[in-house]
N, CA, C and O atoms as a Tinker XYZ file with bonds, in Angstrom:
   396  protein
     1  N    114.775000  -21.461000   -1.024000    73     2
     2  CA   114.813000  -22.667000   -0.626000    64     1     3
     3  C    113.411000  -22.724000   -1.263000    63     2     4     5
     4  O    113.153000  -23.402000   -2.257000    81     3
     5  N    112.721000  -22.119000   -0.747000    73     3     6
     6  CA   111.071000  -22.611000   -1.372000    64     5     7
     7  C    111.393000  -22.426000   -3.396000    63     6     8     9
     8  O    111.050000  -23.169000   -4.316000    81     7
     9  N    112.027000  -21.358000   -3.399000    73     7    10
    10  CA   112.339000  -20.831000   -5.201000    64     9    11
    11  C    111.803000  -22.841000   -5.979000    63    10    12    13
    12  O    110.878000  -23.191000   -6.712000    81    11
    13  N    113.384000  -23.939000   -5.056000    73    11    14
    14  CA   113.980000  -24.449000   -5.638000    64    13    15
    15  C    112.401000  -26.209000   -5.657000    63    14    16    17
    16  O    112.388000  -27.397000   -5.979000    81    15
    17  N    111.362000  -25.105000   -5.048000    73    15    18
    18  CA   110.675000  -26.434000   -4.699000    64    17    19
    19  C    109.409000  -26.464000   -5.754000    63    18    20    21
    20  O    109.304000  -25.365000   -6.298000    81    19
    21  N    108.558000  -27.277000   -6.133000    73    19    22
    22  CA   108.003000  -27.805000   -7.201000    64    21    23
    23  C    107.544000  -28.916000   -7.063000    63    22    24    25
    24  O    108.280000  -29.783000   -6.594000    81    23
    25  N    105.480000  -29.400000   -7.618000    73    23    26
    26  CA   105.047000  -30.155000   -7.369000    64    25    27
    27  C    105.600000  -31.622000   -7.208000    63    26    28    29
    28  O    104.825000  -32.558000   -7.016000    81    27
    29  N    107.234000  -31.828000   -7.307000    73    27    30
    30  CA   107.941000  -33.255000   -8.048000    64    29    31
    31  C    108.613000  -33.466000   -6.121000    63    30    32    33
    32  O    108.938000  -34.490000   -5.519000    81    31
    33  N    108.589000  -32.116000   -5.704000    73    31    34
    34  CA   109.114000  -31.586000   -4.181000    64    33    35
    35  C    108.723000  -32.586000   -3.373000    63    34    36    37
    36  O    109.511000  -33.141000   -2.607000    81    35
    37  N    107.064000  -33.008000   -3.506000    73    35    38
    38  CA   107.084000  -33.667000   -2.038000    64    37    39
    39  C    106.525000  -35.007000   -2.809000    63    38    40    41
    40  O    106.750000  -35.520000   -3.905000    81    39
    41  N    105.532000  -35.370000   -1.483000    73    39    42
    42  CA   104.343000  -37.445000   -1.916000    64    41    43
    43  C    103.258000  -36.523000   -1.290000    63    42    44    45
    44  O    103.241000  -35.408000   -0.768000    81    43
    45  N    102.263000  -37.605000   -1.613000    73    43    46
    46  CA   100.717000  -38.122000   -0.940000    64    45    47
    47  C    101.295000  -38.952000   -0.408000    63    46    48    49
    48  O    101.670000  -40.054000   -0.809000    81    47
    49  N    101.452000  -38.179000    1.067000    73    47    50
    50  CA   101.365000  -39.161000    2.931000    64    49    51
    51  C    102.974000  -39.042000    3.337000    63    50    52    53
    52  O    103.670000  -39.812000    3.998000    81    51
    53  N    103.360000  -37.542000    2.566000    73    51    54
    54  CA   104.275000  -36.389000    3.880000    64    53    55
    55  C    104.030000  -36.451000    5.044000    63    54    56    57
    56  O    102.942000  -36.189000    5.558000    81    55
    57  N    105.124000  -36.844000    5.654000    73    55    58
    58  CA   104.607000  -36.043000    7.195000    64    57    59
    59  C    105.074000  -34.271000    7.315000    63    58    60    61
    60  O    105.816000  -33.694000    6.520000    81    59
    61  N    104.817000  -34.034000    7.784000    73    59    62
    62  CA   105.696000  -32.199000    7.840000    64    61    63
    63  C    105.262000  -32.105000    9.236000    63    62    64    65
    64  O    104.306000  -32.849000    9.452000    81    63
    65  N    105.649000  -31.437000   10.249000    73    63    66
    66  CA   106.288000  -31.264000   11.621000    64    65    67
    67  C    105.907000  -29.773000   11.107000    63    66    68    69
    68  O    106.437000  -29.231000   10.137000    81    67
    69  N    104.469000  -28.961000   12.269000    73    67    70
    70  CA   104.581000  -27.117000   12.207000    64    69    71
    71  C    104.427000  -26.996000   13.731000    63    70    72    73
    72  O    103.901000  -27.634000   14.643000    81    71
    73  N    105.609000  -25.125000   13.459000    73    71    74
    74  CA   105.345000  -24.990000   14.900000    64    73    75
    75  C    104.238000  -23.792000   15.189000    63    74    76    77
    76  O    103.489000  -23.277000   14.360000    81    75
    77  N    104.310000  -23.597000   16.118000    73    75    78
    78  CA   103.089000  -22.641000   16.023000    64    77    79
    79  C    103.525000  -21.343000   16.699000    63    78    80    81
    80  O    104.725000  -21.403000   16.432000    81    79
    81  N    103.385000  -20.263000   17.357000    73    79    82
    82  CA   104.044000  -18.907000   18.267000    64    81    83
    83  C    105.157000  -19.816000   18.934000    63    82    84    85
    84  O    106.363000  -19.972000   18.747000    81    83
    85  N    104.485000  -20.192000   19.548000    73    83    86
    86  CA   104.970000  -21.272000   21.184000    64    85    87
    87  C    106.306000  -21.950000   20.970000    63    86    88    89
    88  O    107.261000  -21.969000   21.746000    81    87
    89  N    106.183000  -22.573000   19.624000    73    87    90
    90  CA   107.326000  -23.307000   19.238000    64    89    91
    91  C    106.924000  -24.869000   19.987000    63    90    92    93
    92  O    107.553000  -25.765000   20.550000    81    91
    93  N    105.369000  -24.568000   19.590000    73    91    94
    94  CA   104.857000  -26.655000   20.483000    64    93    95
    95  C    104.647000  -26.513000   18.255000    63    94    96    97
    96  O    104.328000  -25.796000   17.306000    81    95
    97  N    105.313000  -28.293000   18.847000    73    95    98
    98  CA   104.498000  -28.320000   17.219000    64    97    99
    99  C    104.089000  -29.796000   17.703000    63    98   100   101
   100  O    104.360000  -30.451000   18.709000    81    99
   101  N    102.808000  -30.194000   15.782000    73    99   102
   102  CA   102.112000  -30.682000   15.566000    64   101   103
   103  C    102.262000  -31.247000   14.273000    63   102   104   105
   104  O    102.502000  -30.416000   13.397000    81   103
   105  N    102.204000  -32.144000   14.000000    73   103   106
   106  CA   101.403000  -33.230000   12.195000    64   105   107
   107  C    100.525000  -32.635000   12.117000    63   106   108   109
   108  O     99.706000  -32.224000   12.940000    81   107
   109  N    100.705000  -32.490000   10.473000    73   107   110
   110  CA    99.820000  -32.716000    9.538000    64   109   111
   111  C    100.550000  -33.357000    8.406000    63   110   112   113
   112  O    101.744000  -33.088000    8.281000    81   111
   113  N     99.850000  -34.353000    7.379000    73   111   114
   114  CA    99.669000  -35.405000    6.628000    64   113   115
   115  C     99.779000  -34.171000    5.226000    63   114   116   117
   116  O     99.197000  -33.086000    5.205000    81   115
   117  N    100.610000  -34.680000    4.240000    73   115   118
   118  CA    99.564000  -34.548000    2.594000    64   117   119
   119  C     99.140000  -34.949000    2.165000    63   118   120   121
   120  O     99.414000  -36.107000    1.848000    81   119
   121  N     98.147000  -34.343000    1.808000    73   119   122
   122  CA    97.249000  -35.750000    0.811000    64   121   123
   123  C     96.712000  -34.866000   -0.282000    63   122   124   125
   124  O     95.507000  -35.042000   -0.100000    81   123
   125  N     96.783000  -34.184000   -1.112000    73   123   126
   126  CA    96.851000  -33.831000   -2.503000    64   125   127
   127  C     97.983000  -32.901000   -2.877000    63   126   128   129
   128  O     98.585000  -32.047000   -2.227000    81   127
   129  N     98.113000  -33.424000   -4.407000    73   127   130
   130  CA    99.676000  -31.833000   -4.507000    64   129   131
   131  C     98.947000  -31.674000   -5.932000    63   130   132   133
   132  O     98.974000  -32.607000   -6.735000    81   131
   133  N     98.424000  -30.704000   -6.164000    73   131   134
   134  CA    97.514000  -29.677000   -7.479000    64   133   135
   135  C     98.149000  -29.131000   -8.003000    63   134   136   137
   136  O     98.617000  -28.150000   -7.426000    81   135
   137  N     98.642000  -29.449000   -9.649000    73   135   138
   138  CA    99.325000  -28.840000  -10.474000    64   137   139
   139  C     97.832000  -27.386000  -10.873000    63   138   140   141
   140  O     96.700000  -27.375000  -11.358000    81   139
   141  N     99.044000  -26.158000  -10.145000    73   139   142
   142  CA    98.185000  -25.037000  -10.933000    64   141   143
   143  C     97.267000  -24.478000  -12.340000    63   142   144   145
   144  O     97.856000  -24.682000  -13.401000    81   143
   145  N     96.329000  -24.014000  -12.420000    73   143   146
   146  CA    95.548000  -24.600000  -13.726000    64   145   147
   147  C     96.253000  -22.682000  -14.362000    63   146   148   149
   148  O     95.632000  -22.513000  -15.411000    81   147
   149  N     96.677000  -22.091000  -14.256000    73   147   150
   150  CA    97.255000  -21.347000  -14.869000    64   149   151
   151  C     99.237000  -21.326000  -14.781000    63   150   152   153
   152  O     99.961000  -21.139000  -13.802000    81   151
   153  N     99.585000  -21.592000  -16.194000    73   151   154
   154  CA   101.237000  -21.475000  -16.452000    64   153   155
   155  C    101.883000  -20.182000  -16.885000    63   154   156   157
   156  O    101.750000  -20.037000  -18.100000    81   155
   157  N    102.529000  -19.206000  -16.315000    73   155   158
   158  CA   103.316000  -18.043000  -16.937000    64   157   159
   159  C    104.970000  -18.510000  -17.324000    63   158   160   161
   160  O    105.785000  -19.156000  -16.665000    81   159
   161  N    105.073000  -17.803000  -18.851000    73   159   162
   162  CA   105.740000  -18.317000  -20.066000    64   161   163
   163  C    107.297000  -17.547000  -18.737000    63   162   164   165
   164  O    108.252000  -18.267000  -18.445000    81   163
   165  N    107.226000  -16.787000  -18.448000    73   163   166
   166  CA   108.814000  -16.456000  -17.931000    64   165   167
   167  C    108.705000  -16.690000  -16.260000    63   166   168   169
   168  O    109.312000  -16.046000  -15.404000    81   167
   169  N    107.728000  -17.828000  -16.041000    73   167   170
   170  CA   107.833000  -18.565000  -14.500000    64   169   171
   171  C    109.588000  -19.024000  -14.318000    63   170   172   173
   172  O    110.278000  -19.195000  -15.323000    81   171
   173  N    110.079000  -19.161000  -13.106000    73   171   174
   174  CA   111.133000  -20.172000  -12.995000    64   173   175
   175  C    110.520000  -21.328000  -12.524000    63   174   176   177
   176  O    111.355000  -22.160000  -12.169000    81   175
   177  N    109.052000  -21.777000  -12.355000    73   175   178
   178  CA   108.491000  -23.075000  -12.171000    64   177   179
   179  C    106.177000  -22.903000  -12.409000    63   178   180   181
   180  O    105.423000  -21.947000  -12.593000    81   179
   181  N    106.042000  -23.908000  -12.303000    73   179   182
   182  CA   104.472000  -23.966000  -12.525000    64   181   183
   183  C    104.013000  -24.256000  -12.174000    63   182   184   185
   184  O    103.883000  -25.475000  -12.061000    81   183
   185  N    103.163000  -23.212000  -11.543000    73   183   186
   186  CA   102.825000  -23.720000  -10.003000    64   185   187
   187  C    101.436000  -24.458000   -9.377000    63   186   188   189
   188  O    100.444000  -24.906000   -9.953000    81   187
   189  N    101.717000  -24.404000   -8.276000    73   187   190
   190  CA   100.910000  -26.156000   -7.470000    64   189   191
   191  C    100.256000  -26.108000   -6.253000    63   190   192   193
   192  O    101.279000  -25.859000   -5.616000    81   191
   193  N     99.792000  -26.125000   -5.794000    73   191   194
   194  CA    99.441000  -26.254000   -4.436000    64   193   195
   195  C     98.607000  -27.751000   -3.423000    63   194   196   197
   196  O     97.680000  -28.556000   -3.513000    81   195
   197  N     99.862000  -27.296000   -2.403000    73   195   198
   198  CA    99.691000  -28.300000   -1.198000    64   197   199
   199  C     98.536000  -28.323000   -0.050000    63   198   200   201
   200  O     98.048000  -27.446000    0.663000    81   199
   201  N     98.229000  -30.297000   -0.254000    73   199   202
   202  CA    96.578000  -30.065000    0.774000    64   201   203
   203  C     97.122000  -30.603000    1.078000    63   202   204   205
   204  O     97.942000  -31.309000    0.491000    81   203
   205  N     96.727000  -30.415000    2.893000    73   203   206
   206  CA    96.823000  -30.948000    3.627000    64   205   207
   207  C     96.233000  -31.133000    4.890000    63   206   208   209
   208  O     95.643000  -30.275000    5.546000    81   207
   209  N     96.434000  -32.334000    5.194000    73   207   210
   210  CA    95.206000  -32.756000    6.741000    64   209   211
   211  C     95.450000  -33.016000    8.094000    63   210   212   213
   212  O     96.463000  -33.707000    8.203000    81   211
   213  N     95.027000  -32.792000    8.980000    73   211   214
   214  CA    94.714000  -32.716000   10.355000    64   213   215
   215  C     93.917000  -32.937000   11.156000    63   214   216   217
   216  O     92.976000  -32.143000   11.164000    81   215
   217  N     93.882000  -34.203000   12.310000    73   215   218
   218  CA    92.789000  -34.064000   13.069000    64   217   219
   219  C     92.475000  -32.996000   13.838000    63   218   220   221
   220  O     93.423000  -32.354000   14.290000    81   219
   221  N     91.380000  -32.654000   14.096000    73   219   222
   222  CA    90.308000  -32.007000   15.078000    64   221   223
   223  C     90.970000  -31.752000   15.776000    63   222   224   225
   224  O     90.948000  -30.532000   15.609000    81   223
   225  N     91.988000  -31.990000   16.922000    73   223   226
   226  CA    92.288000  -32.162000   17.566000    64   225   227
   227  C     92.888000  -30.106000   18.206000    63   226   228   229
   228  O     92.878000  -29.439000   19.241000    81   227
   229  N     93.371000  -29.928000   16.518000    73   227   230
   230  CA    94.124000  -28.615000   17.117000    64   229   231
   231  C     93.931000  -27.959000   15.359000    63   230   232   233
   232  O     94.434000  -28.489000   14.368000    81   231
   233  N     92.757000  -26.236000   15.363000    73   231   234
   234  CA    92.467000  -26.090000   14.490000    64   233   235
   235  C     93.839000  -24.537000   14.096000    63   234   236   237
   236  O     93.967000  -23.543000   14.810000    81   235
   237  N     94.621000  -24.825000   12.835000    73   235   238
   238  CA    95.309000  -23.897000   12.697000    64   237   239
   239  C     95.029000  -22.478000   12.195000    63   238   240   241
   240  O     93.802000  -22.534000   12.273000    81   239
   241  N     95.183000  -21.725000   11.915000    73   239   242
   242  CA    94.609000  -20.288000   12.126000    64   241   243
   243  C     95.475000  -20.186000   10.377000    63   242   244   245
   244  O     96.549000  -20.779000   10.272000    81   243
   245  N     94.770000  -19.226000    8.816000    73   243   246
   246  CA    95.698000  -18.643000    8.463000    64   245   247
   247  C     97.029000  -18.060000    8.870000    63   246   248   249
   248  O     97.187000  -17.001000    9.478000    81   247
   249  N     97.898000  -18.830000    8.483000    73   247   250
   250  CA    98.880000  -17.315000    8.632000    64   249   251
   251  C    100.491000  -18.502000    8.627000    63   250   252   253
   252  O    100.606000  -19.727000    8.658000    81   251
   253  N    101.555000  -17.289000    8.569000    73   251   254
   254  CA   102.585000  -18.505000    7.854000    64   253   255
   255  C    102.779000  -19.295000    9.129000    63   254   256   257
   256  O    102.446000  -19.139000   10.303000    81   255
   257  N    103.276000  -19.975000    8.615000    73   255   258
   258  CA   104.225000  -21.349000    9.785000    64   257   259
   259  C    105.724000  -21.597000    9.393000    63   258   260   261
   260  O    106.266000  -21.672000    8.290000    81   259
   261  N    106.158000  -21.687000   10.536000    73   259   262
   262  CA   108.099000  -22.925000   10.091000    64   261   263
   263  C    107.159000  -24.287000   10.277000    63   262   264   265
   264  O    106.354000  -24.550000   11.170000    81   263
   265  N    107.599000  -25.143000    8.977000    73   263   266
   266  CA   107.247000  -26.708000    9.244000    64   265   267
   267  C    108.641000  -26.642000    8.791000    63   266   268   269
   268  O    109.350000  -25.776000    8.279000    81   267
   269  N    108.818000  -28.141000    9.244000    73   267   270
   270  CA   109.506000  -29.006000    9.374000    64   269   271
   271  C    109.139000  -30.285000    8.158000    63   270   272   273
   272  O    108.016000  -30.650000    7.810000    81   271
   273  N    110.549000  -30.827000    7.643000    73   271   274
   274  CA   110.190000  -31.975000    6.880000    64   273   275
   275  C    111.262000  -33.113000    6.549000    63   274   276   277
   276  O    112.350000  -32.673000    6.179000    81   275
   277  N    111.182000  -34.016000    6.596000    73   275   278
   278  CA   112.838000  -34.949000    6.585000    64   277   279
   279  C    113.059000  -35.316000    5.374000    63   278   280   281
   280  O    113.666000  -36.387000    5.349000    81   279
   281  N    112.860000  -34.948000    4.487000    73   279   282
   282  CA   113.661000  -34.417000    3.016000    64   281   283
   283  C    113.737000  -33.579000    2.401000    63   282   284   285
   284  O    114.363000  -33.594000    1.341000    81   283
   285  N    112.934000  -32.255000    3.004000    73   283   286
   286  CA   113.803000  -31.047000    2.650000    64   285   287
   287  C    113.730000  -30.121000    3.771000    63   286   288   289
   288  O    113.860000  -28.903000    3.649000    81   287
   289  N    113.499000  -30.786000    4.962000    73   287   290
   290  CA   114.560000  -29.332000    6.376000    64   289   291
   291  C    113.310000  -28.592000    6.507000    63   290   292   293
   292  O    112.214000  -28.885000    6.030000    81   291
   293  N    113.616000  -27.648000    7.182000    73   291   294
   294  CA   112.647000  -26.354000    7.560000    64   293   295
   295  C    112.986000  -25.212000    6.427000    63   294   296   297
   296  O    113.615000  -24.916000    5.411000    81   295
   297  N    112.086000  -24.833000    7.402000    73   295   298
   298  CA   110.943000  -24.011000    5.560000    64   297   299
   299  C    109.992000  -22.946000    6.060000    63   298   300   301
   300  O    109.467000  -23.129000    7.159000    81   299
   301  N    109.735000  -21.932000    5.419000    73   299   302
   302  CA   108.156000  -21.052000    6.164000    64   301   303
   303  C    107.620000  -21.346000    5.076000    63   302   304   305
   304  O    108.230000  -21.385000    4.008000    81   303
   305  N    105.815000  -21.705000    5.302000    73   303   306
   306  CA   105.396000  -20.845000    4.122000    64   305   307
   307  C    103.934000  -20.999000    4.609000    63   306   308   309
   308  O    103.733000  -21.891000    5.433000    81   307
   309  N    102.607000  -20.036000    4.094000    73   307   310
   310  CA   101.661000  -20.035000    4.584000    64   309   311
   311  C    100.608000  -20.684000    3.888000    63   310   312   313
   312  O    100.398000  -20.718000    2.675000    81   311
   313  N     99.820000  -21.318000    5.053000    73   311   314
   314  CA    99.208000  -21.877000    5.371000    64   313   315
   315  C     97.295000  -21.002000    4.854000    63   314   316   317
   316  O     97.269000  -19.887000    5.375000    81   315
   317  N     96.165000  -21.239000    4.188000    73   315   318
   318  CA    94.541000  -21.368000    4.773000    64   317   319
   319  C     93.934000  -22.602000    5.220000    63   318   320   321
   320  O     94.539000  -23.662000    5.058000    81   319
   321  N     92.599000  -22.559000    5.862000    73   319   322
   322  CA    92.207000  -23.555000    5.776000    64   321   323
   323  C     91.362000  -23.577000    5.142000    63   322   324   325
   324  O     91.032000  -22.401000    4.989000    81   323
   325  N     90.540000  -24.374000    4.465000    73   323   326
   326  CA    89.709000  -24.910000    3.347000    64   325   327
   327  C     88.811000  -25.612000    4.193000    63   326   328   329
   328  O     88.880000  -25.771000    5.412000    81   327
   329  N     87.569000  -26.192000    3.013000    73   327   330
   330  CA    87.033000  -26.780000    3.452000    64   329   331
   331  C     86.990000  -28.175000    3.320000    63   330   332   333
   332  O     87.521000  -28.603000    2.296000    81   331
   333  N     86.255000  -29.408000    4.464000    73   331   334
   334  CA    86.842000  -30.566000    3.870000    64   333   335
   335  C     86.816000  -31.473000    2.701000    63   334   336   337
   336  O     85.807000  -31.703000    2.035000    81   335
   337  N     87.807000  -31.895000    2.527000    73   335   338
   338  CA    87.769000  -33.148000    1.035000    64   337   339
   339  C     87.033000  -34.543000    0.990000    63   338   340   341
   340  O     87.307000  -35.714000    1.254000    81   339
   341  N     85.832000  -33.730000    0.465000    73   339   342
   342  CA    85.198000  -35.342000    0.273000    64   341   343
   343  C     84.148000  -35.514000    1.563000    63   342   344   345
   344  O     83.635000  -36.487000    2.115000    81   343
   345  N     84.092000  -34.065000    1.758000    73   343   346
   346  CA    83.049000  -34.008000    3.454000    64   345   347
   347  C     83.083000  -34.815000    4.282000    63   346   348   349
   348  O     82.089000  -35.356000    4.767000    81   347
   349  N     84.442000  -35.067000    4.634000    73   347   350
   350  CA    85.059000  -34.730000    5.905000    64   349   351
   351  C     85.368000  -34.505000    7.207000    63   350   352   353
   352  O     86.506000  -34.600000    7.666000    81   351
   353  N     84.122000  -34.129000    7.989000    73   351   354
   354  CA    83.579000  -33.553000    8.981000    64   353   355
   355  C     85.100000  -33.958000   10.229000    63   354   356   357
   356  O     85.154000  -33.364000   11.306000    81   355
   357  N     86.183000  -35.007000    9.829000    73   355   358
   358  CA    86.203000  -35.659000   11.364000    64   357   359
   359  C     88.961000  -35.261000   11.140000    63   358   360   361
   360  O     89.988000  -35.435000   11.796000    81   359
   361  N     88.533000  -34.762000    9.884000    73   359   362
   362  CA    89.677000  -34.041000   10.045000    64   361   363
   363  C     89.470000  -32.098000    9.316000    63   362   364   365
   364  O     88.563000  -31.502000    8.736000    81   363
   365  N     91.237000  -31.636000    9.911000    73   363   366
   366  CA    90.699000  -30.270000    9.274000    64   365   367
   367  C     91.401000  -30.386000    7.591000    63   366   368   369
   368  O     91.783000  -31.419000    7.041000    81   367
   369  N     91.410000  -29.479000    7.229000    73   367   370
   370  CA    92.352000  -29.525000    5.995000    64   369   371
   371  C     92.491000  -28.231000    5.332000    63   370   372   373
   372  O     91.444000  -27.670000    5.006000    81   371
   373  N     94.071000  -27.421000    4.969000    73   371   374
   374  CA    94.934000  -26.823000    4.348000    64   373   375
   375  C     94.950000  -26.658000    3.600000    63   374   376   377
   376  O     94.150000  -27.416000    3.052000    81   375
   377  N     95.773000  -25.520000    2.344000    73   375   378
   378  CA    96.059000  -25.330000    1.784000    64   377   379
   379  C     97.171000  -25.125000    1.468000    63   378   380   381
   380  O     97.443000  -25.375000    2.643000    81   379
   381  N     98.541000  -24.815000    0.835000    73   379   382
   382  CA    99.607000  -23.669000    0.084000    64   381   383
   383  C     99.064000  -24.175000   -0.759000    63   382   384   385
   384  O     98.387000  -25.191000   -0.917000    81   383
   385  N     99.755000  -22.585000   -1.879000    73   383   386
   386  CA    99.902000  -22.219000   -2.603000    64   385   387
   387  C    101.133000  -21.637000   -2.971000    63   386   388   389
   388  O    101.640000  -20.665000   -2.412000    81   387
   389  N    101.746000  -22.452000   -4.225000    73   387   390
   390  CA   103.864000  -22.211000   -4.717000    64   389   391
   391  C    102.731000  -21.921000   -6.010000    63   390   392   393
   392  O    101.750000  -22.616000   -6.277000    81   391
   393  N    103.393000  -20.129000   -7.019000    73   391   394
   394  CA   103.877000  -20.232000   -7.764000    64   393   395
   395  C    104.932000  -19.435000   -8.799000    63   394   396
   396  O    105.389000  -20.018000   -9.782000    81   395
């Protein structure tokens, strides 16, 4: 399933349900989709990055998470915490890279 995702699969504003190890769900919002800088001629798709935002009530550690999204269903992605965009101190930000 992940192999079929491209930078056009998702839209800014999409809501994702993230499951922690205890099967508790919380929501994150897609705030940015970026195309990768480097393209490989033999790749099946161009690389891209998804940037998510979550209010500061729950911090998500780096790792692989079960994600549910209305348009594409359930899948697993590796997410990494990152610095806030535009100095936003009211939320946590996370990225997932696809190559």
